[in-house]
C-alpha positions in Angstrom: -97.5 40.8 -24.1 -94.6 38.4 -26.2 -91.2 39.2 -24.2 -93.0 40.1 -20.9 -93.0 37.0 -18.1 -96.4 34.4 -18.9 -98.8 35.3 -16.4 -101.4 33.0 -18.0 -100.7 29.2 -19.0 -102.8 26.7 -21.2 -101.3 23.0 -20.5 -103.7 19.6 -22.0 -106.3 18.8 -19.4 -108.1 18.3 -17.5 -107.0 18.2 -13.5 -104.2 15.0 -13.3 -102.6 15.8 -16.7 -98.4 14.8 -16.7 -98.7 17.7 -18.9 -99.6 19.4 -15.6 -97.5 18.3 -13.2 -95.3 19.5 -16.1 -96.2 23.1 -15.8 -95.5 22.7 -12.2 -91.9 21.4 -13.0 -91.5 24.7 -15.0 -93.4 27.2 -12.9 -93.9 27.4 -9.2 -97.2 26.3 -8.5 -98.1 30.8 -6.8 -96.8 31.8 -10.1 -99.6 32.5 -12.9 -103.1 30.9 -13.7 -103.4 27.9 -15.0 -106.7 26.8 -17.5 -106.9 22.7 -18.6 -107.9 22.3 -22.8 -109.4 19.2 -23.9 -106.2 19.0 -26.5 -102.8 19.0 -28.0 -104.3 21.8 -30.5 -106.4 23.6 -28.2 -103.9 24.3 -26.1 -101.7 25.5 -28.6 -104.4 27.6 -29.9 -105.5 29.6 -27.5 -101.6 31.1 -27.0 -102.2 31.9 -30.8 -105.6 33.6 -29.7 -104.2 35.2 -26.6 -106.2 33.4 -24.2 -102.6 32.0 -21.9 -99.2 33.8 -22.6 -97.6 30.4 -22.5 -98.7 26.6 -23.3 -97.5 23.5 -22.0 -97.4 20.6 -24.0 -95.9 17.3 -25.0 -93.9 16.8 -27.4 -91.9 13.4 -27.2 -91.9 10.4 -25.4 -88.4 7.9 -24.5 -91.0 4.7 -25.8 -93.5 5.7 -28.1 -91.4 8.4 -30.5 -92.9 12.1 -31.0 -96.6 13.9 -30.1 -98.2 13.7 -33.8 -100.4 16.5 -32.7 -97.8 18.7 -31.2 -95.3 18.5 -33.8 -97.9 19.5 -36.5 -99.3 22.0 -34.6 -96.8 23.8 -34.1 -95.5 23.8 -38.1 -98.6 25.2 -39.1 -100.4 28.4 -38.1 -99.4 31.0 -36.8 -95.6 31.0 -35.8 -95.5 30.2 -31.8 -91.3 28.9 -29.8 -90.5 27.0 -27.6 -88.3 29.3 -24.2 -88.4 26.5 -22.0 -88.1 21.7 -21.7 -89.1 20.2 -19.1 -88.6 16.5 -18.5 -90.5 14.3 -16.8 -90.5 10.9 -15.7 -93.3 9.1 -16.2 -95.3 6.2 -13.9 -98.4 5.1 -14.3 -100.8 3.5 -11.5 -103.9 0.9 -13.5 -106.8 2.9 -11.6 -110.8 2.0 -11.0 -113.5 3.0 -8.9 -113.2 1.4 -5.4 -114.8 -1.9 -4.9 -113.8 -3.0 -8.5 -111.4 -5.6 -8.3 -108.6 -6.8 -10.8 -110.9 -9.3 -12.6 -114.2 -7.2 -13.0 -112.2 -5.0 -15.0 -113.8 -4.8 -18.6 -112.5 -1.7 -20.5 -109.1 0.0 -20.0 -108.8 3.3 -21.7 -106.1 5.6 -21.7 -104.0 8.1 -24.3 -102.8 6.1 -26.4 -98.9 6.6 -25.9 -100.3 5.3 -22.4 -101.8 2.0 -23.5 -98.5 1.1 -26.0 -96.2 1.8 -23.2 -98.6 -0.3 -21.5 -99.8 -2.8 -24.0 -97.1 -6.0 -22.7 -98.4 -6.0 -18.7 -102.3 -5.0 -20.1 -102.6 -8.2 -22.3 -100.8 -10.5 -19.0 -102.9 -9.0 -16.5 -105.9 -8.3 -18.8 -106.0 -10.7 -21.4 -108.5 -9.9 -24.1 -110.0 -6.9 -22.3 -110.4 -3.7 -24.9 -108.0 -0.8 -24.1 -109.6 3.1 -25.6 -108.3 5.7 -26.3 -108.1 8.9 -25.2 -107.6 12.0 -25.2 -105.2 12.2 -22.0 -104.3 10.0 -19.5 -107.0 12.3 -17.5 -109.2 12.1 -19.0 -109.4 8.5 -19.1 -110.1 8.8 -15.4 -112.5 10.8 -15.3 -114.8 8.8 -17.8 -114.1 5.9 -15.2 -115.1 7.8 -12.1 -118.1 8.7 -13.7 -118.8 4.9 -14.5 -117.7 5.0 -18.5 -114.9 2.5 -17.9 -113.8 0.2 -16.1 -110.2 1.3 -15.5 -108.0 3.8 -16.8 -104.3 4.0 -16.9 -103.1 7.2 -15.5 -100.9 8.7 -13.6 -101.4 8.2 -9.3 -102.5 12.2 -9.2 -105.3 11.8 -11.3 -106.7 8.5 -9.6 -106.8 10.6 -6.6 -108.0 13.5 -8.1 -111.1 12.2 -9.0 -111.8 9.4 -6.2 -110.3 6.3 -7.6 -108.3 3.2 -6.0 -105.2 2.2 -7.9 -105.1 -1.5 -8.4 -101.7 -1.9 -9.6 -98.5 0.2 -9.7 -96.0 0.6 -11.8 -97.7 -0.1 -14.8 -95.7 0.4 -17.8 -93.4 -2.0 -20.5 -90.6 -0.4 -19.6 -88.7 1.2 -16.4 -87.5 4.5 -16.6 -89.6 6.2 -19.1 -90.1 10.2 -20.0 -91.2 12.6 -21.8 -90.6 15.7 -23.1 -92.8 18.6 -22.5 -92.4 22.5 -24.3 -93.3 25.9 -23.0 -94.4 27.8 -26.3 -95.4 31.2 -26.5 -95.3 33.6 -29.1 -92.6 35.2 -30.8 -90.9 37.9 -28.8 -87.3 38.0 -27.6 -85.2 35.1 -27.0 -84.2 33.2 -23.3 -79.8 34.3 -23.7 -77.6 31.4 -24.6 -76.8 29.6 -21.4 -73.9 27.5 -23.1 -75.9 24.4 -23.0 -78.7 24.7 -25.5 -80.9 23.6 -28.5 -82.5 24.3 -30.8 -85.8 23.6 -32.8 -86.6 24.2 -36.5 -88.8 22.5 -39.7 -87.4 22.5 -42.7 -89.4 22.0 -45.1 -87.3 20.3 -48.4 -89.3 19.2 -52.2 -89.4 16.4 -54.4 -85.7 16.2 -55.2 -83.2 13.9 -54.7 -80.4 14.5 -52.0 -82.8 16.9 -50.2 -82.5 15.8 -46.9 -79.1 15.5 -47.6 -78.6 19.4 -48.4 -80.3 19.9 -44.6 -77.2 17.4 -42.8 -74.8 18.9 -44.6 -75.7 22.4 -43.6 -75.6 21.1 -39.6 -72.3 19.2 -40.5 -69.5 21.4 -41.7 -70.6 24.1 -38.6 -69.8 21.7 -36.6 -73.8 21.1 -35.2 -74.5 17.7 -33.8 -78.4 16.6 -34.3 -79.9 15.5 -30.9 -83.4 14.6 -32.8 -84.7 14.6 -37.0 -88.1 13.1 -38.0 -89.9 13.2 -41.2 -93.9 14.5 -41.4 -95.7 15.6 -44.7 -96.6 18.2 -45.0 -100.1 17.1 -46.5 -99.6 18.7 -49.6 -99.1 15.9 -52.1 -97.2 12.1 -51.3 -93.1 13.3 -51.5 -93.0 16.0 -50.0 -91.7 16.2 -46.2 -90.6 18.7 -43.6 -88.2 17.2 -40.9 -88.4 18.2 -37.5 -84.9 18.7 -36.1 -83.4 19.9 -33.0 -79.8 21.1 -32.7 -77.2 21.5 -30.2 -76.1 25.1 -30.1 -78.3 29.3 -29.8 -79.1 30.3 -32.9 -77.1 33.8 -30.9 -74.0 31.0 -32.1 -72.5 32.2 -35.0 -72.5 28.6 -36.3 -75.5 28.1 -35.6 -77.2 31.3 -37.6 -75.1 30.4 -40.4 -76.8 27.0 -41.0 -79.6 28.3 -40.6 -79.5 30.9 -43.1 -77.8 28.2 -45.4 -81.1 26.6 -45.2 -82.9 28.7 -46.0 -81.3 29.2 -48.7 -81.3 25.4 -50.3 -85.3 24.8 -48.3 -88.9 25.4 -49.3 -89.6 26.7 -45.8 -88.0 26.8 -42.9 -90.0 27.9 -39.7 -88.1 28.7 -36.4 -89.2 26.7 -33.6 -86.8 28.5 -30.8 -83.5 28.3 -28.8 -83.9 27.8 -25.5 -81.2 25.7 -22.2 -81.1 22.5 -22.5 -83.0 20.5 -19.9 -81.8 16.3 -20.3 -78.6 16.5 -17.8 -76.2 16.2 -20.9 -74.0 18.8 -21.7 -72.9 19.8 -25.1 -70.5 18.9 -27.6 -67.7 22.0 -27.4 -67.9 23.8 -31.0 -64.7 23.2 -33.2 -62.5 25.9 -32.5 -62.7 26.4 -36.7 -66.4 26.2 -35.9 -66.7 29.0 -32.5 -67.6 33.1 -32.8 -64.3 33.6 -32.3 -63.0 31.8 -36.1 -66.2 33.2 -37.8 -65.7 36.8 -36.8 -62.1 36.9 -37.4 -62.4 34.8 -40.8 -64.9 37.9 -41.8 -62.5 40.7 -40.9 -59.9 38.9 -43.7 -62.2 38.5 -45.6 -62.5 42.6 -45.6 -58.6 42.9 -46.1 -59.2 40.9 -48.7 -62.0 42.7 -50.4 -60.6 45.7 -49.5 -57.3 45.1 -51.0 -55.8 44.7 -48.9 -52.3 42.5 -48.0 -52.9 39.2 -46.0 
């Protein structure tokens, strides 16, 4: 039930994915049952259907950007809310069956994000070898173990789990890449504010002049910094977009709540995706004194006196 600690966790599988590693960071290994699902939509649907209490899914990568399946999965369907974020360094190996040498590799499989992050390395070391997309890096490793492909770009844990040998370590074009994962569950009581939080939401705007500006202004006038904003098609028709964004602060803060209420007035639709503790080692900018909760309380009290006809 929403509001109770989750004990059943879904994640993008199979075993050996970065999502499993991120889940182990978010939740101690002995705590709760874990179930791998073949895709992000499947993991999210498990939560909606009550098969799992929460799902750990990738949201964005520092090199390749957002994960469309997660962005769309949170924007559509029954509402889900983010209750935690996890940042995981991403390090790849090129894995193959024992006895395979680099010159023997004639195909490489992996998740499209992993292939994109290692494209330069693969061109340099395996020129002309075709790359094949898989639903996850671990699925690619499992397929290599089954003899379907010659090699996979995957996590070292996946290579070990499926009995593969690493032909090369640190296979990446950009050192220090990391992926942001989010733990989502059905709506219920929110994590309380910590003083260093993020709030995520999706705003749908119509095909009108200044639509995006109207969204941004609601945050700017209240001194709220955005940490991410991306547009996604609503799939209704050309010209109608949703904006997925993260801002500093918690919905319990007056300025954040007021900004969301203002968006509700100016947007066709607003979907709240959660307020949760920030985990990216950065600190929120201090609220301007004119925009903190005390300032809102004082302003409302002043307005009440004016409406009551009192001297101010």
